[in-house]
Structure formats: structure tokens, C-alpha cells
ZAKOL-301042 format. One record per atom (N, C-alpha, C): z, y, x; residue number from 1; atom name; residue in three letters. Coordinates in Angstrom, 2 decimals. Layout:
N
r pz:Z	py:Y	px:X	seq:NUM	atom:CA	type:ALA;
...
//
This chain:
75
r pz:175.43	py:123.37	px:38.40	seq:1	atom:N	type:UNK;
r pz:175.25	py:124.39	px:39.73	seq:1	atom:CA	type:UNK;
r pz:175.95	py:123.20	px:40.83	seq:1	atom:C	type:UNK;
r pz:176.85	py:122.44	px:40.37	seq:2	atom:N	type:UNK;
r pz:177.80	py:121.94	px:41.72	seq:2	atom:CA	type:UNK;
r pz:176.74	py:120.88	px:42.13	seq:2	atom:C	type:UNK;
r pz:175.65	py:119.99	px:41.58	seq:3	atom:N	type:UNK;
r pz:175.24	py:119.31	px:41.96	seq:3	atom:CA	type:UNK;
r pz:174.02	py:119.73	px:42.65	seq:3	atom:C	type:UNK;
r pz:173.67	py:121.28	px:42.46	seq:4	atom:N	type:UNK;
r pz:172.72	py:121.83	px:42.99	seq:4	atom:CA	type:UNK;
r pz:172.91	py:122.35	px:44.43	seq:4	atom:C	type:UNK;
r pz:174.26	py:122.69	px:44.74	seq:5	atom:N	type:UNK;
r pz:175.07	py:122.76	px:45.94	seq:5	atom:CA	type:UNK;
r pz:175.15	py:121.72	px:47.11	seq:5	atom:C	type:UNK;
r pz:175.57	py:120.55	px:46.32	seq:6	atom:N	type:UNK;
r pz:175.95	py:119.28	px:47.25	seq:6	atom:CA	type:UNK;
r pz:174.46	py:118.86	px:47.47	seq:6	atom:C	type:UNK;
r pz:173.39	py:118.56	px:46.83	seq:7	atom:N	type:UNK;
r pz:172.24	py:118.08	px:47.34	seq:7	atom:CA	type:UNK;
r pz:171.10	py:118.69	px:47.86	seq:7	atom:C	type:UNK;
r pz:170.81	py:120.06	px:47.73	seq:8	atom:N	type:UNK;
r pz:169.94	py:120.97	px:47.74	seq:8	atom:CA	type:UNK;
r pz:169.71	py:121.32	px:49.58	seq:8	atom:C	type:UNK;
r pz:168.71	py:121.09	px:49.87	seq:9	atom:N	type:UNK;
r pz:168.47	py:120.98	px:51.39	seq:9	atom:CA	type:UNK;
r pz:169.20	py:122.17	px:52.39	seq:9	atom:C	type:UNK;
r pz:169.76	py:122.55	px:53.50	seq:10	atom:N	type:UNK;
r pz:170.03	py:123.42	px:53.81	seq:10	atom:CA	type:UNK;
r pz:169.51	py:124.49	px:54.28	seq:10	atom:C	type:UNK;
r pz:169.74	py:125.79	px:53.83	seq:11	atom:N	type:UNK;
r pz:169.13	py:126.91	px:54.37	seq:11	atom:CA	type:UNK;
r pz:168.05	py:127.22	px:52.70	seq:11	atom:C	type:UNK;
r pz:168.07	py:126.92	px:51.97	seq:12	atom:N	type:UNK;
r pz:167.17	py:126.74	px:51.12	seq:12	atom:CA	type:UNK;
r pz:167.78	py:127.62	px:49.81	seq:12	atom:C	type:UNK;
r pz:166.91	py:128.37	px:48.98	seq:13	atom:N	type:UNK;
r pz:167.73	py:128.70	px:47.67	seq:13	atom:CA	type:UNK;
r pz:167.91	py:128.23	px:46.42	seq:13	atom:C	type:UNK;
r pz:168.61	py:128.37	px:45.58	seq:14	atom:N	type:UNK;
r pz:169.18	py:127.73	px:44.16	seq:14	atom:CA	type:UNK;
r pz:169.44	py:129.06	px:43.37	seq:14	atom:C	type:UNK;
r pz:168.41	py:128.31	px:42.45	seq:15	atom:N	type:UNK;
r pz:168.61	py:129.76	px:41.58	seq:15	atom:CA	type:UNK;
r pz:168.35	py:129.75	px:39.91	seq:15	atom:C	type:UNK;
r pz:169.31	py:130.40	px:39.64	seq:16	atom:N	type:UNK;
r pz:170.06	py:130.09	px:38.06	seq:16	atom:CA	type:UNK;
r pz:169.48	py:131.40	px:37.26	seq:16	atom:C	type:UNK;
r pz:168.76	py:130.77	px:35.82	seq:17	atom:N	type:UNK;
r pz:168.02	py:132.03	px:35.46	seq:17	atom:CA	type:UNK;
r pz:168.79	py:131.56	px:33.68	seq:17	atom:C	type:UNK;
r pz:168.58	py:132.86	px:33.15	seq:18	atom:N	type:UNK;
r pz:169.05	py:132.37	px:31.34	seq:18	atom:CA	type:UNK;
r pz:168.52	py:133.09	px:30.54	seq:18	atom:C	type:UNK;
r pz:168.09	py:132.50	px:29.66	seq:19	atom:N	type:UNK;
r pz:166.78	py:133.28	px:28.58	seq:19	atom:CA	type:UNK;
r pz:167.88	py:133.25	px:27.14	seq:19	atom:C	type:UNK;
r pz:167.42	py:134.03	px:26.59	seq:20	atom:N	type:UNK;
r pz:167.81	py:133.88	px:25.14	seq:20	atom:CA	type:UNK;
r pz:166.54	py:133.42	px:24.45	seq:20	atom:C	type:UNK;
r pz:166.78	py:132.49	px:23.83	seq:21	atom:N	type:UNK;
r pz:166.17	py:131.81	px:22.87	seq:21	atom:CA	type:UNK;
r pz:166.54	py:131.66	px:21.39	seq:21	atom:C	type:UNK;
r pz:166.25	py:132.75	px:20.61	seq:22	atom:N	type:UNK;
r pz:167.20	py:132.61	px:19.04	seq:22	atom:CA	type:UNK;
r pz:168.33	py:133.07	px:19.22	seq:22	atom:C	type:UNK;
r pz:168.86	py:132.23	px:18.80	seq:23	atom:N	type:UNK;
r pz:170.30	py:132.03	px:18.84	seq:23	atom:CA	type:UNK;
r pz:170.90	py:130.77	px:19.72	seq:23	atom:C	type:UNK;
r pz:170.07	py:130.33	px:20.82	seq:24	atom:N	type:UNK;
r pz:170.45	py:129.51	px:21.63	seq:24	atom:CA	type:UNK;
r pz:170.35	py:130.31	px:22.86	seq:24	atom:C	type:UNK;
r pz:171.00	py:129.94	px:23.98	seq:25	atom:N	type:UNK;
r pz:170.69	py:130.10	px:25.53	seq:25	atom:CA	type:UNK;
r pz:170.44	py:128.97	px:26.41	seq:25	atom:C	type:UNK;
r pz:169.29	py:129.26	px:27.08	seq:26	atom:N	type:UNK;
r pz:168.16	py:128.32	px:27.96	seq:26	atom:CA	type:UNK;
r pz:168.74	py:128.75	px:29.22	seq:26	atom:C	type:UNK;
r pz:169.32	py:127.39	px:30.17	seq:27	atom:N	type:UNK;
r pz:169.79	py:127.92	px:31.59	seq:27	atom:CA	type:UNK;
r pz:168.81	py:127.11	px:32.47	seq:27	atom:C	type:UNK;
r pz:168.55	py:127.48	px:33.24	seq:28	atom:N	type:UNK;
r pz:167.42	py:126.55	px:34.55	seq:28	atom:CA	type:UNK;
r pz:168.17	py:127.01	px:35.63	seq:28	atom:C	type:UNK;
r pz:168.46	py:125.43	px:36.06	seq:29	atom:N	type:UNK;
r pz:168.55	py:125.26	px:37.70	seq:29	atom:CA	type:UNK;
r pz:168.15	py:124.73	px:38.61	seq:29	atom:C	type:UNK;
r pz:167.40	py:125.70	px:39.28	seq:30	atom:N	type:UNK;
r pz:166.21	py:125.40	px:40.62	seq:30	atom:CA	type:UNK;
r pz:166.63	py:125.38	px:41.95	seq:30	atom:C	type:UNK;
r pz:166.36	py:124.17	px:42.81	seq:31	atom:N	type:UNK;
r pz:167.38	py:123.83	px:44.07	seq:31	atom:CA	type:UNK;
r pz:166.22	py:123.31	px:44.52	seq:31	atom:C	type:UNK;
r pz:166.04	py:122.97	px:45.84	seq:32	atom:N	type:UNK;
r pz:165.52	py:122.06	px:46.90	seq:32	atom:CA	type:UNK;
r pz:166.23	py:120.77	px:47.19	seq:32	atom:C	type:UNK;
r pz:165.94	py:119.96	px:46.39	seq:33	atom:N	type:UNK;
r pz:166.81	py:118.77	px:46.71	seq:33	atom:CA	type:UNK;
r pz:165.98	py:117.50	px:46.71	seq:33	atom:C	type:UNK;
r pz:164.47	py:117.75	px:46.59	seq:34	atom:N	type:UNK;
r pz:163.42	py:116.87	px:46.58	seq:34	atom:CA	type:UNK;
r pz:163.51	py:116.06	px:45.39	seq:34	atom:C	type:UNK;
r pz:164.13	py:116.70	px:44.29	seq:35	atom:N	type:UNK;
r pz:163.96	py:115.75	px:43.12	seq:35	atom:CA	type:UNK;
r pz:164.66	py:114.45	px:43.09	seq:35	atom:C	type:UNK;
r pz:164.24	py:113.74	px:41.33	seq:36	atom:N	type:UNK;
r pz:164.71	py:112.19	px:41.27	seq:36	atom:CA	type:UNK;
r pz:164.29	py:111.27	px:42.10	seq:36	atom:C	type:UNK;
r pz:164.80	py:110.39	px:42.28	seq:37	atom:N	type:UNK;
r pz:163.88	py:109.01	px:42.61	seq:37	atom:CA	type:UNK;
r pz:163.03	py:108.48	px:41.21	seq:37	atom:C	type:UNK;
r pz:162.14	py:108.12	px:41.30	seq:38	atom:N	type:UNK;
r pz:161.02	py:107.37	px:40.19	seq:38	atom:CA	type:UNK;
r pz:161.66	py:106.64	px:39.45	seq:38	atom:C	type:UNK;
r pz:161.81	py:107.01	px:37.88	seq:39	atom:N	type:UNK;
r pz:162.63	py:106.21	px:37.09	seq:39	atom:CA	type:UNK;
r pz:163.96	py:106.65	px:36.89	seq:39	atom:C	type:UNK;
r pz:164.59	py:107.17	px:37.61	seq:40	atom:N	type:UNK;
r pz:166.23	py:107.72	px:37.38	seq:40	atom:CA	type:UNK;
r pz:166.23	py:108.23	px:36.39	seq:40	atom:C	type:UNK;
r pz:165.30	py:109.21	px:35.94	seq:41	atom:N	type:UNK;
r pz:165.43	py:110.08	px:34.97	seq:41	atom:CA	type:UNK;
r pz:166.20	py:109.47	px:33.51	seq:41	atom:C	type:UNK;
r pz:165.60	py:108.15	px:33.04	seq:42	atom:N	type:UNK;
r pz:166.29	py:107.67	px:31.82	seq:42	atom:CA	type:UNK;
r pz:167.66	py:107.64	px:31.73	seq:42	atom:C	type:UNK;
r pz:168.15	py:107.47	px:33.40	seq:43	atom:N	type:UNK;
r pz:169.83	py:106.93	px:33.24	seq:43	atom:CA	type:UNK;
r pz:170.17	py:107.77	px:34.20	seq:43	atom:C	type:UNK;
r pz:170.01	py:108.69	px:34.31	seq:44	atom:N	type:UNK;
r pz:170.83	py:109.91	px:35.22	seq:44	atom:CA	type:UNK;
r pz:172.29	py:110.43	px:34.28	seq:44	atom:C	type:UNK;
r pz:172.10	py:110.55	px:32.88	seq:45	atom:N	type:UNK;
r pz:173.36	py:110.69	px:32.34	seq:45	atom:CA	type:UNK;
r pz:173.92	py:109.76	px:32.11	seq:45	atom:C	type:UNK;
r pz:173.99	py:108.55	px:32.50	seq:46	atom:N	type:UNK;
r pz:174.86	py:107.65	px:32.20	seq:46	atom:CA	type:UNK;
r pz:175.94	py:107.85	px:33.12	seq:46	atom:C	type:UNK;
r pz:177.20	py:107.47	px:32.35	seq:47	atom:N	type:UNK;
r pz:178.73	py:107.32	px:33.23	seq:47	atom:CA	type:UNK;
r pz:178.50	py:106.64	px:34.78	seq:47	atom:C	type:UNK;
r pz:179.26	py:106.99	px:35.69	seq:48	atom:N	type:UNK;
r pz:179.29	py:106.64	px:36.97	seq:48	atom:CA	type:UNK;
r pz:177.99	py:106.30	px:37.58	seq:48	atom:C	type:UNK;
r pz:176.98	py:106.89	px:37.30	seq:49	atom:N	type:UNK;
r pz:175.86	py:106.79	px:37.82	seq:49	atom:CA	type:UNK;
r pz:175.35	py:107.28	px:39.40	seq:49	atom:C	type:UNK;
r pz:175.04	py:107.24	px:40.10	seq:50	atom:N	type:UNK;
r pz:174.78	py:107.99	px:41.12	seq:50	atom:CA	type:UNK;
r pz:173.56	py:107.71	px:41.70	seq:50	atom:C	type:UNK;
r pz:172.67	py:108.95	px:41.94	seq:51	atom:N	type:UNK;
r pz:171.43	py:108.45	px:42.68	seq:51	atom:CA	type:UNK;
r pz:171.06	py:109.10	px:44.38	seq:51	atom:C	type:UNK;
r pz:171.90	py:109.41	px:45.04	seq:52	atom:N	type:UNK;
r pz:171.86	py:110.04	px:46.39	seq:52	atom:CA	type:UNK;
r pz:172.69	py:108.50	px:47.23	seq:52	atom:C	type:UNK;
r pz:172.90	py:108.95	px:48.59	seq:53	atom:N	type:UNK;
r pz:173.64	py:108.06	px:49.29	seq:53	atom:CA	type:UNK;
r pz:174.68	py:109.03	px:49.68	seq:53	atom:C	type:UNK;
r pz:175.15	py:110.12	px:49.41	seq:54	atom:N	type:UNK;
r pz:176.15	py:111.24	px:48.91	seq:54	atom:CA	type:UNK;
r pz:177.13	py:110.38	px:47.88	seq:54	atom:C	type:UNK;
r pz:178.01	py:109.62	px:48.29	seq:55	atom:N	type:UNK;
r pz:178.79	py:109.33	px:46.92	seq:55	atom:CA	type:UNK;
r pz:180.21	py:109.53	px:47.22	seq:55	atom:C	type:UNK;
r pz:180.45	py:111.01	px:47.13	seq:56	atom:N	type:UNK;
r pz:181.73	py:111.88	px:47.32	seq:56	atom:CA	type:UNK;
r pz:182.18	py:111.82	px:45.59	seq:56	atom:C	type:UNK;
r pz:181.26	py:111.91	px:44.91	seq:57	atom:N	type:UNK;
r pz:181.74	py:112.03	px:43.70	seq:57	atom:CA	type:UNK;
r pz:182.13	py:110.82	px:42.82	seq:57	atom:C	type:UNK;
r pz:182.17	py:110.92	px:41.54	seq:58	atom:N	type:UNK;
r pz:182.33	py:109.74	px:40.78	seq:58	atom:CA	type:UNK;
r pz:181.27	py:109.38	px:40.28	seq:58	atom:C	type:UNK;
r pz:180.31	py:110.45	px:39.92	seq:59	atom:N	type:UNK;
r pz:178.97	py:109.96	px:38.90	seq:59	atom:CA	type:UNK;
r pz:179.35	py:110.62	px:37.37	seq:59	atom:C	type:UNK;
r pz:180.09	py:111.22	px:37.20	seq:60	atom:N	type:UNK;
r pz:179.96	py:111.15	px:36.18	seq:60	atom:CA	type:UNK;
r pz:179.98	py:112.82	px:35.42	seq:60	atom:C	type:UNK;
r pz:179.56	py:113.95	px:36.28	seq:61	atom:N	type:UNK;
r pz:179.50	py:115.28	px:36.18	seq:61	atom:CA	type:UNK;
r pz:177.84	py:115.32	px:35.30	seq:61	atom:C	type:UNK;
r pz:177.11	py:114.82	px:35.17	seq:62	atom:N	type:UNK;
r pz:176.02	py:115.06	px:34.16	seq:62	atom:CA	type:UNK;
r pz:176.59	py:114.14	px:33.06	seq:62	atom:C	type:UNK;
r pz:177.25	py:112.82	px:32.91	seq:63	atom:N	type:UNK;
r pz:177.52	py:112.71	px:32.10	seq:63	atom:CA	type:UNK;
r pz:178.28	py:113.23	px:31.21	seq:63	atom:C	type:UNK;
r pz:179.29	py:114.31	px:31.56	seq:64	atom:N	type:UNK;
r pz:180.49	py:114.80	px:30.87	seq:64	atom:CA	type:UNK;
r pz:179.67	py:116.34	px:30.38	seq:64	atom:C	type:UNK;
r pz:178.68	py:116.73	px:31.31	seq:65	atom:N	type:UNK;
r pz:178.06	py:118.00	px:30.99	seq:65	atom:CA	type:UNK;
r pz:177.20	py:117.54	px:29.73	seq:65	atom:C	type:UNK;
r pz:176.33	py:116.27	px:29.68	seq:66	atom:N	type:UNK;
r pz:175.73	py:116.19	px:28.26	seq:66	atom:CA	type:UNK;
r pz:176.45	py:116.05	px:27.33	seq:66	atom:C	type:UNK;
r pz:177.40	py:115.37	px:27.22	seq:67	atom:N	type:UNK;
r pz:178.53	py:115.60	px:26.27	seq:67	atom:CA	type:UNK;
r pz:179.03	py:116.71	px:25.85	seq:67	atom:C	type:UNK;
r pz:179.36	py:117.56	px:26.30	seq:68	atom:N	type:UNK;
r pz:179.49	py:118.67	px:26.51	seq:68	atom:CA	type:UNK;
r pz:178.98	py:119.55	px:25.19	seq:68	atom:C	type:UNK;
r pz:177.50	py:119.28	px:25.93	seq:69	atom:N	type:UNK;
r pz:176.27	py:120.45	px:25.42	seq:69	atom:CA	type:UNK;
r pz:176.10	py:119.38	px:23.78	seq:69	atom:C	type:UNK;
r pz:176.34	py:118.21	px:23.79	seq:70	atom:N	type:UNK;
r pz:175.86	py:117.75	px:22.39	seq:70	atom:CA	type:UNK;
r pz:177.04	py:117.84	px:21.28	seq:70	atom:C	type:UNK;
r pz:178.45	py:118.10	px:22.13	seq:71	atom:N	type:UNK;
r pz:179.79	py:118.10	px:21.06	seq:71	atom:CA	type:UNK;
r pz:179.54	py:119.93	px:20.67	seq:71	atom:C	type:UNK;
r pz:178.55	py:120.79	px:21.27	seq:72	atom:N	type:UNK;
r pz:178.27	py:122.00	px:20.98	seq:72	atom:CA	type:UNK;
r pz:177.67	py:122.22	px:20.23	seq:72	atom:C	type:UNK;
r pz:176.50	py:121.14	px:19.98	seq:73	atom:N	type:UNK;
r pz:175.30	py:121.48	px:18.91	seq:73	atom:CA	type:UNK;
r pz:175.66	py:120.80	px:17.85	seq:73	atom:C	type:UNK;
r pz:176.91	py:120.10	px:17.74	seq:74	atom:N	type:UNK;
r pz:177.36	py:119.50	px:16.31	seq:74	atom:CA	type:UNK;
r pz:176.83	py:118.23	px:16.33	seq:74	atom:C	type:UNK;
r pz:176.77	py:117.88	px:14.31	seq:75	atom:N	type:UNK;
r pz:175.70	py:116.38	px:14.19	seq:75	atom:CA	type:UNK;
r pz:174.43	py:117.21	px:13.98	seq:75	atom:C	type:UNK;
//
């Protein structure tokens, strides 16, 4: 959500949806930031990686989020 608020275009909506999927929950965040630059999806979860002109963060958010989800899933 933080990235959605940080990067979406002014005066547009950010939508959060959650669905039950058996014993799991699927969470979707939809914003209007313009999407990822071509080729960046493969590296977007790498630590210290940023794909924006806004360098106010460290580029750790998606990496930490991914590690948290993977830790919850277990081996």
C-alpha cells in the first residue's frame, strides 16, 4: 500500500481487495502509477532496487515484503 500511495498519480484511486482462497488470503492492490518499466519485474524484489525517479526510500520495501511472505509459507 505504501508504494501505491507513493507512486500513484494525484487524484486517482487506490483499490485494496482481499479474497479467501481455501486456507489462504489473496490481496490485490490496484493503483494508477503507470506500471513497471519494461524488464524491471524480474528484479523488483531485489534489495536496494528502485525503479523510479523518487529516491526517498531505500529500495527495501518489496524485498522485505517478499521475505515476510516466504517466511510465512515455510519450507
